[in-house]
C-alpha positions as CSV (number, residue, x, y, z in Angstrom):
1,M,7.4,-33.8,17.8
2,T,10.4,-32.7,19.7
3,Q,11.7,-29.0,19.7
4,Q,14.2,-28.5,17.0
5,D,16.1,-25.7,15.2
6,T,14.0,-24.4,12.4
7,R,17.1,-24.2,10.2
8,S,17.1,-28.0,10.1
9,I,13.9,-28.1,8.1
10,S,14.0,-26.4,4.7
11,P,11.1,-24.0,4.0
12,W,10.7,-25.9,0.7
13,A,9.5,-28.9,2.7
14,W,6.5,-27.0,4.1
15,V,5.7,-23.6,2.5
16,P,4.4,-24.9,-0.9
17,S,2.2,-27.6,0.8
18,L,0.9,-25.2,3.5
19,Y,-0.3,-22.7,0.9
20,L,-1.8,-25.4,-1.2
21,A,-3.7,-26.4,2.0
22,E,-4.7,-22.7,2.6
23,G,-6.2,-22.1,-0.8
24,L,-8.1,-25.3,-1.6
25,P,-10.7,-25.1,1.1
26,Y,-11.5,-21.5,0.4
27,V,-12.1,-22.1,-3.4
28,I,-14.2,-25.2,-2.6
29,V,-16.4,-23.2,-0.2
30,M,-16.6,-20.1,-2.4
31,T,-16.7,-21.4,-6.0
32,V,-16.8,-25.1,-6.3
33,S,-19.9,-25.3,-4.1
34,V,-21.7,-23.1,-6.4
35,I,-21.0,-25.4,-9.3
36,M,-21.8,-28.5,-7.4
37,Y,-25.2,-27.2,-6.2
38,K,-26.1,-26.0,-9.7
39,R,-25.3,-29.5,-11.1
40,L,-27.4,-31.0,-8.4
41,G,-30.4,-29.0,-9.3
42,I,-30.6,-26.2,-6.6
43,P,-32.1,-22.9,-8.0
44,N,-29.9,-19.9,-8.5
45,D,-31.5,-17.8,-5.9
46,Q,-31.0,-20.4,-3.2
47,I,-27.4,-21.1,-4.3
48,A,-26.3,-17.4,-4.2
49,F,-28.1,-16.7,-0.9
50,Y,-26.8,-19.7,1.1
51,T,-23.2,-19.9,-0.4
52,S,-22.8,-16.2,0.2
53,W,-23.5,-16.7,3.8
54,L,-20.3,-18.9,3.8
55,Y,-18.3,-15.7,3.6
56,L,-19.2,-14.9,7.1
57,P,-16.2,-16.6,8.8
58,W,-13.8,-14.5,6.8
59,V,-15.9,-11.4,7.5
60,I,-15.7,-11.9,11.3
61,K,-12.2,-13.6,11.2
62,P,-10.6,-10.5,12.9
63,L,-12.9,-11.0,15.9
64,W,-11.5,-14.4,16.8
65,S,-8.1,-14.2,15.4
66,P,-6.6,-13.2,18.9
67,L,-7.9,-16.6,20.2
68,V,-5.4,-18.3,18.0
69,D,-2.6,-16.5,19.7
70,L,-4.2,-17.0,23.2
71,F,-4.7,-20.8,23.2
72,R,-2.1,-23.3,21.9
73,T,0.6,-22.8,19.2
74,K,-0.1,-21.9,15.6
75,R,1.6,-25.2,14.6
76,Y,-1.2,-27.0,16.6
77,W,-3.9,-24.9,15.0
78,I,-2.6,-25.7,11.4
79,V,-2.5,-29.5,12.0
80,T,-5.8,-29.6,13.9
81,M,-7.7,-27.5,11.3
82,Q,-6.4,-29.7,8.4
83,F,-7.8,-32.6,10.2
84,M,-11.1,-30.8,10.7
85,I,-11.2,-29.6,7.0
86,G,-10.6,-33.3,6.0
87,A,-13.4,-34.6,8.2
88,A,-15.7,-31.8,7.0
89,L,-15.1,-32.7,3.3
90,A,-15.6,-36.3,4.1
91,G,-18.9,-35.3,5.7
92,V,-20.0,-33.3,2.6
93,A,-19.2,-36.3,0.4
94,L,-21.3,-38.6,2.5
95,T,-24.3,-36.4,2.5
96,I,-24.5,-35.6,-1.2
97,P,-26.1,-38.8,-2.4
98,G,-28.7,-38.8,0.5
99,P,-32.0,-37.1,1.0
100,D,-31.9,-33.4,2.2
101,F,-28.4,-33.2,1.0
102,F,-28.6,-29.4,0.6
103,Q,-29.3,-28.6,4.3
104,Y,-26.9,-31.1,5.6
105,S,-24.0,-30.2,3.3
106,L,-24.5,-26.5,3.9
107,A,-24.2,-27.1,7.6
108,I,-21.0,-29.0,7.1
109,F,-19.7,-26.4,4.7
110,W,-20.2,-23.8,7.6
111,L,-17.9,-26.0,9.8
112,L,-15.4,-26.2,6.8
113,A,-15.5,-22.4,6.2
114,F,-14.7,-21.6,9.9
115,S,-11.9,-24.2,9.9
116,S,-10.5,-22.8,6.8
117,A,-10.6,-19.2,8.0
118,T,-8.8,-20.3,11.3
119,H,-6.3,-22.2,9.3
120,D,-5.5,-19.1,7.4
121,I,-4.8,-17.1,10.6
122,A,-2.5,-19.8,11.9
123,A,-0.8,-20.5,8.6
124,D,0.1,-16.8,8.0
125,G,1.2,-16.3,11.5
126,F,3.3,-19.4,11.5
127,Y,5.0,-18.2,8.3
128,I,6.1,-15.0,10.0
129,L,7.4,-16.8,13.0
130,A,9.2,-19.6,11.4
131,L,11.1,-17.6,8.8
132,D,13.5,-14.6,9.2
133,D,12.9,-11.4,7.3
134,N,15.2,-12.5,4.4
135,K,13.5,-15.9,4.0
136,Q,10.1,-14.3,4.3
137,A,11.0,-12.1,1.3
138,T,12.6,-15.1,-0.6
139,F,9.4,-17.3,-0.2
140,V,6.6,-14.7,-0.5
141,G,6.5,-15.4,-4.3
142,I,6.6,-19.1,-3.6
143,R,3.6,-19.0,-1.2
144,S,1.7,-16.8,-3.6
145,L,2.4,-19.2,-6.5
146,F,1.1,-22.3,-4.7
147,Y,-1.9,-20.4,-3.4
148,R,-2.7,-19.6,-7.0
149,I,-2.0,-23.3,-8.0
150,S,-4.5,-24.3,-5.3
151,M,-7.1,-22.1,-7.0
152,V,-6.5,-23.6,-10.4
153,A,-6.5,-27.2,-8.8
154,G,-9.8,-26.5,-7.0
155,Q,-11.8,-24.4,-9.5
156,G,-10.3,-26.0,-12.5
157,L,-8.9,-29.6,-12.1
158,L,-11.4,-30.7,-9.4
159,V,-14.4,-29.4,-11.4
160,M,-13.1,-31.0,-14.5
161,L,-12.7,-34.3,-12.6
162,A,-16.3,-34.1,-11.3
163,G,-17.4,-33.4,-14.9
164,N,-15.6,-36.4,-16.3
165,L,-17.1,-38.5,-13.6
166,E,-20.6,-37.3,-14.3
167,V,-20.4,-39.1,-17.7
168,T,-17.9,-41.9,-16.9
169,S,-18.4,-44.9,-14.7
170,I,-15.3,-45.9,-12.8
171,L,-15.5,-49.2,-11.0
172,G,-19.3,-48.7,-10.9
173,L,-18.9,-45.6,-8.7
174,G,-19.3,-42.8,-11.3
175,G,-21.8,-42.1,-14.0
176,S,-24.3,-40.0,-12.0
177,I,-24.0,-36.3,-10.9
178,S,-24.4,-37.0,-7.1
179,A,-22.0,-39.9,-7.2
180,A,-19.4,-37.9,-9.3
181,W,-19.4,-35.0,-6.8
182,S,-19.4,-37.3,-3.8
183,I,-16.3,-39.0,-5.1
184,T,-14.5,-35.7,-6.0
185,I,-15.2,-34.1,-2.6
186,G,-14.2,-37.3,-0.9
187,I,-10.8,-37.3,-2.7
188,V,-10.0,-33.8,-1.4
189,G,-11.0,-34.9,2.0
190,I,-8.5,-37.7,2.0
191,L,-5.9,-35.2,0.7
192,F,-6.5,-33.1,3.7
193,L,-5.9,-36.0,6.1
194,V,-2.6,-36.5,4.2
195,F,-1.8,-32.8,4.6
196,A,-2.4,-33.0,8.4
197,I,-0.3,-36.2,8.8
198,Y,2.6,-34.6,6.7
199,H,2.5,-31.3,8.4
200,N,2.5,-32.8,11.8
201,T,6.0,-33.9,10.9
202,A,7.2,-31.4,8.3
203,L,6.4,-28.2,10.1
204,P,9.4,-27.1,12.3
205,S,8.8,-26.5,16.0
206,V,9.5,-22.9,16.6
207,S,10.5,-21.5,20.1
208,S,8.6,-18.2,19.6
209,D,5.4,-20.2,18.6
210,R,3.6,-20.4,21.8
211,A,0.4,-19.3,23.4
212,T,0.6,-15.7,24.6
213,G,-0.8,-16.3,28.1
214,V,-2.5,-13.0,28.1
215,S,-5.8,-13.0,29.8
216,S,-9.0,-12.9,27.7
217,T,-9.9,-9.5,29.4
218,D,-6.7,-8.0,28.2
219,T,-7.2,-9.5,24.7
220,L,-10.8,-8.0,24.6
221,R,-9.6,-4.6,25.7
222,S,-6.8,-4.5,23.2
223,F,-9.1,-5.6,20.4
224,L,-11.7,-2.9,21.2
225,K,-9.0,-0.2,21.2
226,T,-7.7,-1.4,17.9
227,F,-11.2,-1.5,16.5
228,A,-12.0,2.0,17.7
229,D,-8.7,3.3,16.4
230,F,-9.6,2.0,12.9
231,F,-12.8,3.8,12.9
232,R,-11.3,7.2,14.1
233,R,-9.2,7.4,10.9
234,D,-9.6,10.5,8.7
235,N,-12.1,10.2,5.9
236,I,-13.2,6.8,7.4
237,G,-16.7,7.3,5.6
238,I,-15.0,7.3,2.2
239,T,-12.7,4.4,3.2
240,L,-15.6,2.3,4.3
241,A,-17.6,3.0,1.2
242,F,-14.7,2.2,-1.0
243,L,-14.0,-1.1,0.8
244,L,-17.7,-2.2,0.7
245,L,-18.8,-0.9,-2.7
246,Y,-15.8,-1.1,-5.0
247,R,-16.7,-4.6,-5.9
248,L,-20.5,-4.2,-5.8
249,G,-20.9,-5.4,-9.4
250,E,-18.2,-8.1,-9.3
251,A,-19.6,-9.5,-6.0
252,Q,-22.9,-10.3,-7.8
253,L,-21.3,-11.4,-11.1
254,V,-19.0,-14.0,-9.5
255,K,-21.9,-15.9,-8.1
256,M,-23.8,-16.2,-11.4
257,I,-20.9,-16.9,-13.9
258,S,-21.0,-20.7,-13.3
259,P,-24.8,-21.0,-13.2
260,F,-24.9,-19.0,-16.4
261,M,-22.4,-21.2,-18.1
262,L,-24.1,-24.4,-17.0
263,D,-27.8,-23.4,-17.6
264,N,-29.2,-24.7,-20.9
265,P,-29.8,-22.1,-23.6
266,A,-33.6,-22.2,-23.3
267,K,-33.1,-20.6,-19.8
268,G,-30.7,-18.1,-21.2
269,G,-27.5,-20.0,-20.3
270,L,-24.7,-21.3,-22.5
271,G,-25.4,-25.0,-22.0
272,M,-21.7,-26.0,-21.1
273,T,-20.6,-29.1,-19.5
274,T,-19.1,-29.2,-16.0
275,E,-15.7,-30.2,-17.5
276,Q,-15.9,-27.2,-20.0
277,V,-16.7,-24.8,-17.1
278,G,-13.8,-26.3,-15.1
279,L,-11.4,-25.5,-18.2
280,A,-12.8,-22.2,-19.3
281,Y,-13.5,-20.5,-16.0
282,G,-11.6,-22.5,-13.5
283,T,-8.4,-23.0,-15.3
284,I,-7.7,-20.6,-18.1
285,G,-9.8,-17.9,-16.3
286,I,-7.8,-18.3,-13.0
287,I,-4.6,-18.1,-14.9
288,A,-5.7,-14.9,-16.6
289,L,-6.8,-13.6,-13.1
290,A,-3.3,-14.3,-11.8
291,L,-1.6,-12.7,-14.8
292,G,-3.6,-9.7,-14.4
293,G,-2.8,-9.4,-10.7
294,I,0.9,-9.7,-11.4
295,L,0.9,-7.0,-14.1
296,G,-1.3,-4.7,-11.9
297,G,1.2,-5.0,-9.2
298,I,4.0,-4.1,-11.6
299,A,2.1,-1.1,-12.8
300,I,1.5,0.2,-9.3
301,A,5.2,-0.3,-8.5
302,R,6.1,2.0,-11.5
303,N,3.8,4.9,-11.1
304,G,2.2,4.5,-7.6
305,L,-1.3,3.7,-6.5
306,R,-2.7,7.2,-6.8
307,S,-2.0,7.4,-10.6
308,W,-3.5,3.9,-11.2
309,I,-6.5,3.6,-9.0
310,W,-9.1,5.2,-11.3
311,P,-7.8,3.5,-14.6
312,M,-7.8,0.2,-12.7
313,A,-11.4,0.7,-11.9
314,L,-12.1,1.1,-15.5
315,I,-10.0,-1.9,-16.6
316,M,-11.6,-4.1,-13.9
317,H,-15.2,-3.2,-14.6
318,V,-15.6,-2.6,-18.3
319,P,-14.8,-6.2,-19.3
320,D,-17.9,-7.2,-17.4
321,A,-19.7,-6.3,-20.5
322,V,-18.5,-9.5,-22.2
323,F,-21.2,-11.4,-20.2
324,V,-23.9,-9.2,-21.6
325,L,-22.7,-10.1,-25.1
326,L,-22.4,-13.8,-24.2
327,S,-25.9,-13.9,-22.9
328,V,-27.3,-12.1,-25.9
329,Y,-25.6,-14.3,-28.5
330,Q,-25.1,-17.5,-26.5
331,P,-22.1,-18.8,-28.5
332,T,-21.4,-22.4,-28.5
333,D,-17.8,-22.1,-29.6
334,M,-15.6,-22.8,-26.6
335,I,-12.8,-20.6,-27.9
336,I,-15.0,-17.6,-27.9
337,V,-16.5,-18.3,-24.5
338,T,-13.0,-19.1,-23.0
339,T,-11.6,-15.9,-24.5
340,A,-14.3,-13.7,-23.3
341,T,-14.0,-15.2,-19.8
342,A,-10.3,-14.9,-19.7
343,L,-10.6,-11.2,-20.7
344,E,-13.0,-10.5,-17.9
345,Q,-10.8,-12.4,-15.4
346,F,-7.7,-10.6,-16.6
347,G,-9.3,-7.2,-16.1
348,Y,-10.6,-8.2,-12.6
349,G,-7.1,-9.3,-11.6
350,F,-5.5,-6.2,-12.9
351,G,-7.9,-3.8,-11.2
352,F,-8.1,-5.7,-8.0
353,A,-4.4,-5.0,-7.4
354,S,-5.4,-1.4,-6.7
355,Y,-8.0,-2.5,-4.1
356,L,-5.4,-4.7,-2.3
357,M,-2.9,-1.9,-2.3
358,Y,-5.5,0.4,-0.9
359,M,-6.1,-1.9,2.0
360,I,-2.4,-1.9,2.8
361,Y,-2.4,2.0,2.6
362,V,-5.3,2.2,5.0
363,A,-3.7,-0.3,7.4
364,R,-0.4,1.6,7.7
365,G,0.8,2.4,11.3
366,I,1.7,0.7,14.5
367,Q,-1.4,-1.5,14.3
368,S,-1.1,-2.4,10.7
369,T,-1.6,-6.1,11.1
370,A,-4.8,-5.7,13.1
371,H,-6.1,-2.9,10.8
372,Y,-5.4,-4.9,7.7
373,A,-7.3,-7.8,9.1
374,L,-10.3,-5.4,9.7
375,S,-10.0,-4.3,6.1
376,T,-10.1,-7.9,4.8
377,G,-13.2,-8.5,6.9
378,L,-14.9,-5.5,5.3
379,M,-13.8,-6.8,1.9
380,A,-15.4,-10.1,2.6
381,L,-18.6,-8.3,3.8
382,G,-18.6,-6.3,0.5
383,M,-18.7,-9.7,-1.3
384,M,-21.1,-11.4,1.0
385,L,-24.1,-9.0,1.1
386,P,-24.4,-8.3,-2.8
387,G,-23.8,-12.0,-3.5
388,M,-26.8,-13.0,-1.3
389,A,-29.1,-11.0,-3.5
390,S,-27.6,-11.8,-6.9
391,G,-29.4,-15.1,-7.4
392,W,-32.8,-13.6,-6.6
393,I,-32.1,-10.6,-9.0
394,Q,-31.1,-12.9,-11.8
395,S,-34.2,-15.2,-11.3
396,Q,-36.4,-12.1,-11.6
397,I,-35.0,-10.4,-14.7
398,G,-33.0,-13.1,-16.6
399,Y,-29.3,-13.4,-17.4
400,T,-29.1,-10.6,-20.0
401,N,-30.7,-7.9,-17.8
402,F,-28.8,-9.3,-14.7
403,F,-25.4,-8.6,-16.5
404,I,-26.6,-5.2,-17.5
405,W,-27.5,-4.6,-13.9
406,V,-24.0,-5.8,-12.9
407,L,-22.5,-3.0,-15.2
408,I,-24.8,-0.3,-13.6
409,A,-23.7,-1.7,-10.2
410,T,-20.1,-0.8,-10.9
411,I,-20.7,2.9,-11.2
412,P,-20.2,3.7,-7.5
413,S,-16.6,2.4,-7.8
414,F,-15.6,5.0,-10.4
415,F,-16.8,7.9,-8.1
416,L,-15.2,6.4,-5.0
417,A,-11.9,5.8,-6.9
418,R,-11.9,9.6,-7.5
419,M,-12.8,10.4,-3.9
420,V,-10.2,8.4,-1.9
421,R,-7.1,10.2,-0.8
422,V,-3.8,8.4,-1.5
423,D,-0.2,9.7,-1.1
424,P,1.2,10.2,-4.6
425,E,4.4,8.4,-3.6
426,F,2.7,5.3,-2.1
427,G,3.3,2.1,-3.9
428,K,6.1,3.4,-6.1
429,K,9.2,1.2,-6.1
430,K,12.0,3.1,-4.5
């Protein structure tokens, strides 16, 4: 594509599609894979352990993000990673019907996860380069909206499609669980090849989007300095504890919600169909999560982070108790289950706003971008490690006791929310 003035291509032509493409592979790796493996008969302890490992690319993303600047353009990385993601999804689709599908599909999911994390780096960087400050502000809500739409599409609509194909034969291709998931993942793979072809044309060529040309030695030296400066911050111990432990309970809960909903009542589950899980948890639940996040941001803007950080810990974690009640009474009414799930997801979204704002607070300074990236890596680590153990814990003590344990695991967040230091004016709308 020839070099062109970015003003000749409207951001509407690429911002929505770019952030759809950013969100879809993440939700497939982190959430849809859990549902898929559960439906394909993999035990809970193995699902939680191995899918939690897939967080690793986002944990260590700050370590290789400088390479995206060092080699080729961000535009190049976006298009290339979309081709890679499409190929990886096609690979997963092809392995599902075969023997040893768990090992092979996990290996390809690793490739998908690294490609997705690299795509995140390039897409966010390209957004900053291709738009001036005014357009960045104008489209920040649009990019967030389409990222949320991708979450609903992945965790909701795709799961519902797979659930429908599990019980419906279309042209002789559906009607079995493995065929249903192979078709569903394959469709998304084709979609990403379309994304790559489209963005190869639709993304503007930006003169400032070029390889930095800085030597790898200078890049490493700069990174090490940035890394060291982050860990020299005041009260770094409390900061690290907050970033790693604030979601200790939620990190375990999120891995077991789908298996709990899908397991039959004799095993302590709710016996829901795949399609029902896609609707209750993946669609209505995600909408409640997004609404909670929006209202949480508004609340912080009114009164500041400091006044909300402890109440938000309460609002975020107390609704986890609904899963204790669901596991005890095992209701079959979809309205009850969906309402309870939406309540928990709304609380999670509302309370998580304080966590995101605290990361921004910690990252303030001349190295804000790099320090925020380090904070997001610690955030992912805080989800990865507890998530790895969650399936084993649940398999040892059952669903009801596991959900009680999740409530106990939220206790550190309340102490840490009291201990962190935040400027009283931070977050208030001026």
